[in-house]
N, CA, C, O and the ligand as a Tripos MOL2 file, in Angstrom:
@<TRIPOS>MOLECULE
protein
  217   215    55     0     0
PROTEIN
NO_CHARGES

@<TRIPOS>ATOM
      1 N          -6.4310  -15.0270   -6.7170 N.3       1 MET1
      2 CA         -6.2900  -15.3870   -8.0670 C.3       1 MET1
      3 C          -4.8630  -15.5240   -8.5570 C.2       1 MET1
      4 O          -4.1680  -14.5090   -8.5090 O.2       1 MET1
      5 N          -4.3670  -16.5840   -8.9970 N.am      2 PRO2
      6 CA         -2.9570  -16.6860   -9.3460 C.3       2 PRO2
      7 C          -2.5740  -15.7630  -10.5350 C.2       2 PRO2
      8 O          -3.4390  -15.3770  -11.3210 O.2       2 PRO2
      9 N          -1.3750  -15.4410  -10.6480 N.am      3 LYS3
     10 CA         -0.9730  -14.5930  -11.7390 C.3       3 LYS3
     11 C           0.3860  -15.0540  -12.1760 C.2       3 LYS3
     12 O           1.3050  -15.2620  -11.3840 O.2       3 LYS3
     13 N           0.4710  -15.2070  -13.5000 N.am      4 GLU4
     14 CA          1.6620  -15.6010  -14.1970 C.3       4 GLU4
     15 C           2.7590  -14.7040  -14.4270 C.2       4 GLU4
     16 O           2.5100  -13.5930  -14.8950 O.2       4 GLU4
     17 N           4.0230  -15.0600  -14.1410 N.am      5 CYS5
     18 CA          5.1640  -14.1810  -14.3970 C.3       5 CYS5
     19 C           5.1600  -13.9800  -16.0160 C.2       5 CYS5
     20 O           5.0200  -14.9160  -16.8040 O.2       5 CYS5
     21 N           5.3270  -12.6860  -16.3720 N.am      6 PRO6
     22 CA          5.4760  -12.4580  -17.8170 C.3       6 PRO6
     23 C           6.8470  -12.8610  -18.3660 C.2       6 PRO6
     24 O           7.0590  -13.0510  -19.5640 O.2       6 PRO6
     25 N           7.7530  -12.9760  -17.4060 N.am      7 MET7
     26 CA          9.0720  -13.2850  -17.6990 C.3       7 MET7
     27 C           9.4190  -14.7270  -17.9730 C.2       7 MET7
     28 O          10.2290  -15.0250  -18.8510 O.2       7 MET7
     29 N           8.8380  -15.5790  -17.2600 N.am      8 CYS8
     30 CA          9.2070  -16.9810  -17.2460 C.3       8 CYS8
     31 C           7.9590  -17.9130  -17.2620 C.2       8 CYS8
     32 O           8.0680  -19.1190  -17.4830 O.2       8 CYS8
     33 N           6.7560  -17.2930  -17.0140 N.am      9 GLY9
     34 CA          5.6160  -18.1490  -16.9910 C.3       9 GLY9
     35 C           5.3020  -18.8910  -15.7330 C.2       9 GLY9
     36 O           4.2940  -19.5910  -15.6460 O.2       9 GLY9
     37 N           6.1450  -18.7450  -14.7730 N.am     10 GLU10
     38 CA          5.8070  -19.4070  -13.4710 C.3      10 GLU10
     39 C           4.7150  -18.5850  -12.6720 C.2      10 GLU10
     40 O           4.5180  -17.4000  -12.9410 O.2      10 GLU10
     41 N           4.0570  -19.2020  -11.7480 N.am     11 PHE11
     42 CA          3.0840  -18.5950  -11.0060 C.3      11 PHE11
     43 C           3.8140  -17.7060   -9.9480 C.2      11 PHE11
     44 O           4.7640  -18.1460   -9.3010 O.2      11 PHE11
     45 N           3.3290  -16.4290   -9.7960 N.am     12 MET12
     46 CA          3.8650  -15.5110   -8.8360 C.3      12 MET12
     47 C           3.1920  -15.6590   -7.5240 C.2      12 MET12
     48 O           2.0910  -16.2000   -7.4170 O.2      12 MET12
     49 N           3.8710  -15.1680   -6.5170 N.am     13 ARG13
     50 CA          3.3140  -15.0530   -5.0960 C.3      13 ARG13
     51 C           2.9710  -13.6780   -4.7600 C.2      13 ARG13
     52 O           3.7510  -12.7580   -5.0080 O.2      13 ARG13
     53 N           1.8030  -13.4900   -4.1910 N.am     14 LEU14
     54 CA          1.4320  -12.1780   -3.6670 C.3      14 LEU14
     55 C           1.9070  -11.9150   -2.1940 C.2      14 LEU14
     56 O           1.4400  -12.5640   -1.2590 O.2      14 LEU14
     57 N           2.7620  -11.0330   -2.0410 N.am     15 VAL15
     58 CA          3.2740  -10.9210   -0.6990 C.3      15 VAL15
     59 C           3.0470   -9.4670   -0.2260 C.2      15 VAL15
     60 O           3.0560   -8.5270   -1.0210 O.2      15 VAL15
     61 N           2.8520   -9.3270    1.0510 N.am     16 THR16
     62 CA          2.6490   -7.9440    1.6760 C.3      16 THR16
     63 C           3.8860   -7.6170    2.3920 C.2      16 THR16
     64 O           4.4050   -8.3790    3.2080 O.2      16 THR16
     65 N           4.3930   -6.3500    2.0340 N.am     17 ARG17
     66 CA          5.4950   -5.8700    2.5770 C.3      17 ARG17
     67 C           5.3960   -4.5760    3.2880 C.2      17 ARG17
     68 O           4.6270   -3.6990    2.8950 O.2      17 ARG17
     69 N           6.1730   -4.4340    4.3460 N.am     18 GLU18
     70 CA          6.0560   -3.2020    5.2300 C.3      18 GLU18
     71 C           7.0690   -2.2950    4.7850 C.2      18 GLU18
     72 O           8.2260   -2.7160    4.7950 O.2      18 GLU18
     73 N           6.8390   -1.0930    4.3850 N.am     19 ILE19
     74 CA          7.8370   -0.0310    4.2370 C.3      19 ILE19
     75 C           7.6910    1.0440    5.3080 C.2      19 ILE19
     76 O           6.6870    1.7430    5.4400 O.2      19 ILE19
     77 N           8.7700    1.1100    6.0470 N.am     20 VAL20
     78 CA          8.8320    2.0880    7.1890 C.3      20 VAL20
     79 C           9.6110    3.2790    6.8780 C.2      20 VAL20
     80 O          10.8140    3.2420    6.6180 O.2      20 VAL20
     81 N           8.8350    4.4360    6.9130 N.am     21 SER21
     82 CA          9.5860    5.7180    6.7160 C.3      21 SER21
     83 C           9.4750    6.6390    7.7610 C.2      21 SER21
     84 O           8.4160    6.7470    8.3780 O.2      21 SER21
     85 N          10.4960    7.3380    8.0320 N.am     22 ARG22
     86 CA         10.5530    8.3440    9.0030 C.3      22 ARG22
     87 C          10.0360    9.6730    8.6840 C.2      22 ARG22
     88 O          10.4970   10.2710    7.7120 O.2      22 ARG22
     89 N           9.0930   10.2080    9.4350 N.am     23 VAL23
     90 CA          8.5140   11.6050    9.1510 C.3      23 VAL23
     91 C           9.6310   12.6220    9.5660 C.2      23 VAL23
     92 O          10.1340   12.6280   10.6900 O.2      23 VAL23
     93 N           9.9690   13.4680    8.5750 N.am     24 PRO24
     94 CA         10.9230   14.5170    8.9400 C.3      24 PRO24
     95 C          10.3630   15.3150    9.9320 C.2      24 PRO24
     96 O           9.1700   15.6200    9.9170 O.2      24 PRO24
     97 N          11.2520   15.7220   10.9140 N.am     25 GLY25
     98 CA         10.9470   16.6650   11.9720 C.3      25 GLY25
     99 C          10.1550   16.0350   13.1300 C.2      25 GLY25
    100 O           9.7200   16.7100   14.0630 O.2      25 GLY25
    101 N           9.9870   14.6760   13.0170 N.am     26 SER26
    102 CA          9.2430   13.9550   13.9720 C.3      26 SER26
    103 C           9.8940   12.6730   14.4300 C.2      26 SER26
    104 O          10.7100   12.1270   13.6880 O.2      26 SER26
    105 N           9.5980   12.1750   15.5630 N.am     27 SER27
    106 CA         10.2760   10.9350   15.9130 C.3      27 SER27
    107 C           9.3170    9.7280   15.5240 C.2      27 SER27
    108 O           9.5830    8.5880   15.9030 O.2      27 SER27
    109 N           8.2420    9.9980   14.7900 N.am     28 GLN28
    110 CA          7.3200    8.9860   14.4380 C.3      28 GLN28
    111 C           7.7300    8.2000   13.1460 C.2      28 GLN28
    112 O           8.2800    8.7750   12.2070 O.2      28 GLN28
    113 N           7.4610    6.9610   13.1370 N.am     29 ASP29
    114 CA          7.6830    6.2350   11.9770 C.3      29 ASP29
    115 C           6.2590    5.8810   11.3410 C.2      29 ASP29
    116 O           5.3090    5.5680   12.0580 O.2      29 ASP29
    117 N           6.1850    5.9430   10.1330 N.am     30 VAL30
    118 CA          4.9910    5.6480    9.3730 C.3      30 VAL30
    119 C           5.1570    4.4270    8.6740 C.2      30 VAL30
    120 O           6.0720    4.3410    7.8550 O.2      30 VAL30
    121 N           4.3130    3.3650    8.9060 N.am     31 THR31
    122 CA          4.4000    2.1120    8.2010 C.3      31 THR31
    123 C           3.2830    2.0050    7.1180 C.2      31 THR31
    124 O           2.0790    2.1230    7.3410 O.2      31 THR31
    125 N           3.8660    1.7640    5.9130 N.am     32 THR32
    126 CA          3.0100    1.7070    4.7040 C.3      32 THR32
    127 C           3.0230    0.1790    4.2050 C.2      32 THR32
    128 O           4.0680   -0.4210    3.9540 O.2      32 THR32
    129 N           1.8860   -0.3140    4.1020 N.am     33 LEU33
    130 CA          1.7860   -1.7660    3.5690 C.3      33 LEU33
    131 C           1.6170   -1.7220    2.0730 C.2      33 LEU33
    132 O           0.7260   -1.0270    1.5840 O.2      33 LEU33
    133 N           2.4020   -2.4090    1.3510 N.am     34 VAL34
    134 CA          2.3940   -2.5420   -0.1150 C.3      34 VAL34
    135 C           2.2720   -4.1120   -0.4040 C.2      34 VAL34
    136 O           2.8440   -4.9780    0.2570 O.2      34 VAL34
    137 N           1.4640   -4.3260   -1.4580 N.am     35 ARG35
    138 CA          1.3380   -5.5950   -1.9440 C.3      35 ARG35
    139 C           2.0770   -5.6570   -3.2900 C.2      35 ARG35
    140 O           1.9960   -4.7630   -4.1320 O.2      35 ARG35
    141 N           2.8280   -6.8120   -3.4350 N.am     36 GLU36
    142 CA          3.6460   -7.1280   -4.5690 C.3      36 GLU36
    143 C           3.5270   -8.6110   -5.0470 C.2      36 GLU36
    144 O           3.3880   -9.5410   -4.2520 O.2      36 GLU36
    145 N           3.5830   -8.7500   -6.2510 N.am     37 TRP37
    146 CA          3.5370  -10.0620   -6.8760 C.3      37 TRP37
    147 C           5.1050  -10.2880   -7.1780 C.2      37 TRP37
    148 O           5.8260   -9.5480   -7.8470 O.2      37 TRP37
    149 N           5.4420  -11.4180   -6.5650 N.am     38 ILE38
    150 CA          6.9840  -11.8100   -6.5960 C.3      38 ILE38
    151 C           7.0960  -13.1890   -7.3390 C.2      38 ILE38
    152 O           6.3890  -14.1350   -6.9920 O.2      38 ILE38
    153 N           7.9280  -13.2770   -8.2860 N.am     39 CYS39
    154 CA          8.3080  -14.5420   -8.9170 C.3      39 CYS39
    155 C           9.4670  -15.0530   -8.2220 C.2      39 CYS39
    156 O          10.4520  -14.3260   -8.0920 O.2      39 CYS39
    157 N           9.4510  -16.2180   -7.7660 N.am     40 ARG40
    158 CA         10.6990  -16.7570   -7.1120 C.3      40 ARG40
    159 C          11.5860  -17.4760   -8.1230 C.2      40 ARG40
    160 O          12.6730  -17.9120   -7.7430 O.2      40 ARG40
    161 N          11.2200  -17.6160   -9.2980 N.am     41 GLU41
    162 CA         12.0020  -18.2250  -10.2800 C.3      41 GLU41
    163 C          13.0720  -17.1940  -10.8830 C.2      41 GLU41
    164 O          14.2380  -17.5520  -11.0460 O.2      41 GLU41
    165 N          12.6460  -15.9280  -11.2040 N.am     42 CYS42
    166 CA         13.4710  -15.0930  -11.7750 C.3      42 CYS42
    167 C          13.5820  -13.7250  -11.2110 C.2      42 CYS42
    168 O          14.1290  -12.8060  -11.8200 O.2      42 CYS42
    169 N          13.0100  -13.6010   -9.9440 N.am     43 ASP43
    170 CA         13.0760  -12.4520   -9.2200 C.3      43 ASP43
    171 C          12.3620  -11.2740   -9.7730 C.2      43 ASP43
    172 O          12.5920  -10.1390   -9.3570 O.2      43 ASP43
    173 N          11.4930  -11.5310  -10.7110 N.am     44 TYR44
    174 CA         10.6390  -10.4420  -11.3260 C.3      44 TYR44
    175 C           9.5920  -10.1410  -10.1430 C.2      44 TYR44
    176 O           9.1570  -11.0090   -9.3850 O.2      44 TYR44
    177 N           9.2580   -8.7950  -10.1020 N.am     45 PHE45
    178 CA          8.0990   -8.4130   -9.2400 C.3      45 PHE45
    179 C           7.3800   -7.1770   -9.8460 C.2      45 PHE45
    180 O           7.8970   -6.4240  -10.6720 O.2      45 PHE45
    181 N           6.1700   -7.0610   -9.3570 N.am     46 GLU46
    182 CA          5.4690   -5.9810   -9.7020 C.3      46 GLU46
    183 C           4.4060   -5.5530   -8.6910 C.2      46 GLU46
    184 O           3.9420   -6.3730   -7.8980 O.2      46 GLU46
    185 N           4.0260   -4.3040   -8.7100 N.am     47 ASP47
    186 CA          2.9870   -3.8850   -7.7330 C.3      47 ASP47
    187 C           1.6080   -4.6060   -7.9710 C.2      47 ASP47
    188 O           1.2760   -4.9660   -9.1000 O.2      47 ASP47
    189 N           0.8780   -4.7880   -6.9450 N.am     48 ASP48
    190 CA         -0.4890   -5.2480   -7.1140 C.3      48 ASP48
    191 C          -1.3330   -4.1680   -7.3560 C.2      48 ASP48
    192 O          -1.3950   -3.2540   -6.5340 O.2      48 ASP48
    193 N          -2.0420   -4.1540   -8.4570 N.am     49 ASP49
    194 CA         -2.8780   -3.0310   -8.8270 C.3      49 ASP49
    195 C          -4.4350   -3.3990   -8.6130 C.2      49 ASP49
    196 O          -5.2980   -2.5950   -8.9630 O.2      49 ASP49
    197 N          -4.7220   -4.4690   -8.1060 N.am     50 SER50
    198 CA         -6.0850   -4.9260   -8.0690 C.3      50 SER50
    199 C          -6.7910   -4.5710   -6.7430 C.2      50 SER50
    200 O          -7.9180   -4.9870   -6.4750 O.2      50 SER50
    201 N          -6.0370   -3.7510   -5.9010 N.am     51 GLY51
    202 CA         -6.5930   -3.3580   -4.6470 C.3      51 GLY51
    203 C          -7.6730   -2.2820   -4.7230 C.2      51 GLY51
    204 O          -8.6720   -2.3030   -4.0030 O.2      51 GLY51
    205 N          -7.4210   -1.3450   -5.6270 N.am     52 GLY52
    206 CA         -8.2340   -0.2360   -5.8950 C.3      52 GLY52
    207 C          -8.2340    0.6660   -4.6470 C.2      52 GLY52
    208 O          -9.3040    1.1980   -4.3530 O.2      52 GLY52
    209 N          -7.2040    0.8860   -3.9180 N.am     53 SER53
    210 CA         -7.2830    1.8040   -2.7930 C.3      53 SER53
    211 C          -6.6320    3.2200   -3.1470 C.2      53 SER53
    212 O          -5.7650    3.7550   -2.4550 O.2      53 SER53
    213 N          -7.1770    3.7600   -4.3340 N.am     54 SER54
    214 CA         -6.5430    4.9460   -4.6970 C.3      54 SER54
    215 C          -7.4620    6.1980   -4.3560 C.2      54 SER54
    216 O          -7.0700    7.3380   -4.6060 O.2      54 SER54
    217 ZN          9.5120  -15.3280  -13.4770 Zn       55 ZN55
@<TRIPOS>BOND
     1     1     2 1
     2     2     3 1
     3     3     4 2
     4     3     5 am
     5     5     6 1
     6     6     7 1
     7     7     8 2
     8     7     9 am
     9     9    10 1
    10    10    11 1
    11    11    12 2
    12    11    13 am
    13    13    14 1
    14    14    15 1
    15    15    16 2
    16    15    17 am
    17    17    18 1
    18    18    19 1
    19    19    20 2
    20    19    21 am
    21    21    22 1
    22    22    23 1
    23    23    24 2
    24    23    25 am
    25    25    26 1
    26    26    27 1
    27    27    28 2
    28    27    29 am
    29    29    30 1
    30    30    31 1
    31    31    32 2
    32    31    33 am
    33    33    34 1
    34    34    35 1
    35    35    36 2
    36    35    37 am
    37    37    38 1
    38    38    39 1
    39    39    40 2
    40    39    41 am
    41    41    42 1
    42    42    43 1
    43    43    44 2
    44    43    45 am
    45    45    46 1
    46    46    47 1
    47    47    48 2
    48    47    49 am
    49    49    50 1
    50    50    51 1
    51    51    52 2
    52    51    53 am
    53    53    54 1
    54    54    55 1
    55    55    56 2
    56    55    57 am
    57    57    58 1
    58    58    59 1
    59    59    60 2
    60    59    61 am
    61    61    62 1
    62    62    63 1
    63    63    64 2
    64    63    65 am
    65    65    66 1
    66    66    67 1
    67    67    68 2
    68    67    69 am
    69    69    70 1
    70    70    71 1
    71    71    72 2
    72    71    73 am
    73    73    74 1
    74    74    75 1
    75    75    76 2
    76    75    77 am
    77    77    78 1
    78    78    79 1
    79    79    80 2
    80    79    81 am
    81    81    82 1
    82    82    83 1
    83    83    84 2
    84    83    85 am
    85    85    86 1
    86    86    87 1
    87    87    88 2
    88    87    89 am
    89    89    90 1
    90    90    91 1
    91    91    92 2
    92    91    93 am
    93    93    94 1
    94    94    95 1
    95    95    96 2
    96    95    97 am
    97    97    98 1
    98    98    99 1
    99    99   100 2
   100    99   101 am
   101   101   102 1
   102   102   103 1
   103   103   104 2
   104   103   105 am
   105   105   106 1
   106   106   107 1
   107   107   108 2
   108   107   109 am
   109   109   110 1
   110   110   111 1
   111   111   112 2
   112   111   113 am
   113   113   114 1
   114   114   115 1
   115   115   116 2
   116   115   117 am
   117   117   118 1
   118   118   119 1
   119   119   120 2
   120   119   121 am
   121   121   122 1
   122   122   123 1
   123   123   124 2
   124   123   125 am
   125   125   126 1
   126   126   127 1
   127   127   128 2
   128   127   129 am
   129   129   130 1
   130   130   131 1
   131   131   132 2
   132   131   133 am
   133   133   134 1
   134   134   135 1
   135   135   136 2
   136   135   137 am
   137   137   138 1
   138   138   139 1
   139   139   140 2
   140   139   141 am
   141   141   142 1
   142   142   143 1
   143   143   144 2
   144   143   145 am
   145   145   146 1
   146   146   147 1
   147   147   148 2
   148   147   149 am
   149   149   150 1
   150   150   151 1
   151   151   152 2
   152   151   153 am
   153   153   154 1
   154   154   155 1
   155   155   156 2
   156   155   157 am
   157   157   158 1
   158   158   159 1
   159   159   160 2
   160   159   161 am
   161   161   162 1
   162   162   163 1
   163   163   164 2
   164   163   165 am
   165   165   166 1
   166   166   167 1
   167   167   168 2
   168   167   169 am
   169   169   170 1
   170   170   171 1
   171   171   172 2
   172   171   173 am
   173   173   174 1
   174   174   175 1
   175   175   176 2
   176   175   177 am
   177   177   178 1
   178   178   179 1
   179   179   180 2
   180   179   181 am
   181   181   182 1
   182   182   183 1
   183   183   184 2
   184   183   185 am
   185   185   186 1
   186   186   187 1
   187   187   188 2
   188   187   189 am
   189   189   190 1
   190   190   191 1
   191   191   192 2
   192   191   193 am
   193   193   194 1
   194   194   195 1
   195   195   196 2
   196   195   197 am
   197   197   198 1
   198   198   199 1
   199   199   200 2
   200   199   201 am
   201   201   202 1
   202   202   203 1
   203   203   204 2
   204   203   205 am
   205   205   206 1
   206   206   207 1
   207   207   208 2
   208   207   209 am
   209   209   210 1
   210   210   211 1
   211   211   212 2
   212   211   213 am
   213   213   214 1
   214   214   215 1
   215   215   216 2
@<TRIPOS>SUBSTRUCTURE
     1 MET1         2 RESIDUE 1 A MET
     2 PRO2         6 RESIDUE 1 A PRO
     3 LYS3        10 RESIDUE 1 A LYS
     4 GLU4        14 RESIDUE 1 A GLU
     5 CYS5        18 RESIDUE 1 A CYS
     6 PRO6        22 RESIDUE 1 A PRO
     7 MET7        26 RESIDUE 1 A MET
     8 CYS8        30 RESIDUE 1 A CYS
     9 GLY9        34 RESIDUE 1 A GLY
    10 GLU10       38 RESIDUE 1 A GLU
    11 PHE11       42 RESIDUE 1 A PHE
    12 MET12       46 RESIDUE 1 A MET
    13 ARG13       50 RESIDUE 1 A ARG
    14 LEU14       54 RESIDUE 1 A LEU
    15 VAL15       58 RESIDUE 1 A VAL
    16 THR16       62 RESIDUE 1 A THR
    17 ARG17       66 RESIDUE 1 A ARG
    18 GLU18       70 RESIDUE 1 A GLU
    19 ILE19       74 RESIDUE 1 A ILE
    20 VAL20       78 RESIDUE 1 A VAL
    21 SER21       82 RESIDUE 1 A SER
    22 ARG22       86 RESIDUE 1 A ARG
    23 VAL23       90 RESIDUE 1 A VAL
    24 PRO24       94 RESIDUE 1 A PRO
    25 GLY25       98 RESIDUE 1 A GLY
    26 SER26      102 RESIDUE 1 A SER
    27 SER27      106 RESIDUE 1 A SER
    28 GLN28      110 RESIDUE 1 A GLN
    29 ASP29      114 RESIDUE 1 A ASP
    30 VAL30      118 RESIDUE 1 A VAL
    31 THR31      122 RESIDUE 1 A THR
    32 THR32      126 RESIDUE 1 A THR
    33 LEU33      130 RESIDUE 1 A LEU
    34 VAL34      134 RESIDUE 1 A VAL
    35 ARG35      138 RESIDUE 1 A ARG
    36 GLU36      142 RESIDUE 1 A GLU
    37 TRP37      146 RESIDUE 1 A TRP
    38 ILE38      150 RESIDUE 1 A ILE
    39 CYS39      154 RESIDUE 1 A CYS
    40 ARG40      158 RESIDUE 1 A ARG
    41 GLU41      162 RESIDUE 1 A GLU
    42 CYS42      166 RESIDUE 1 A CYS
    43 ASP43      170 RESIDUE 1 A ASP
    44 TYR44      174 RESIDUE 1 A TYR
    45 PHE45      178 RESIDUE 1 A PHE
    46 GLU46      182 RESIDUE 1 A GLU
    47 ASP47      186 RESIDUE 1 A ASP
    48 ASP48      190 RESIDUE 1 A ASP
    49 ASP49      194 RESIDUE 1 A ASP
    50 SER50      198 RESIDUE 1 A SER
    51 GLY51      202 RESIDUE 1 A GLY
    52 GLY52      206 RESIDUE 1 A GLY
    53 SER53      210 RESIDUE 1 A SER
    54 SER54      214 RESIDUE 1 A SER
    55 ZN55       217 GROUP 0 **** ****
């Protein structure tokens, strides 16, 4: 479902981004997937809160 940017009114894009973080004391990397709405007109972005994965 499209979402409008509150700043400029353009439609925003839902993108999935990988955040890689190093575990302290370990050689393993943990990859966390986050979903964000991004506006390409004004660079506004916000977290996607419709996933309900809490
Ligand atoms: Zn915008």
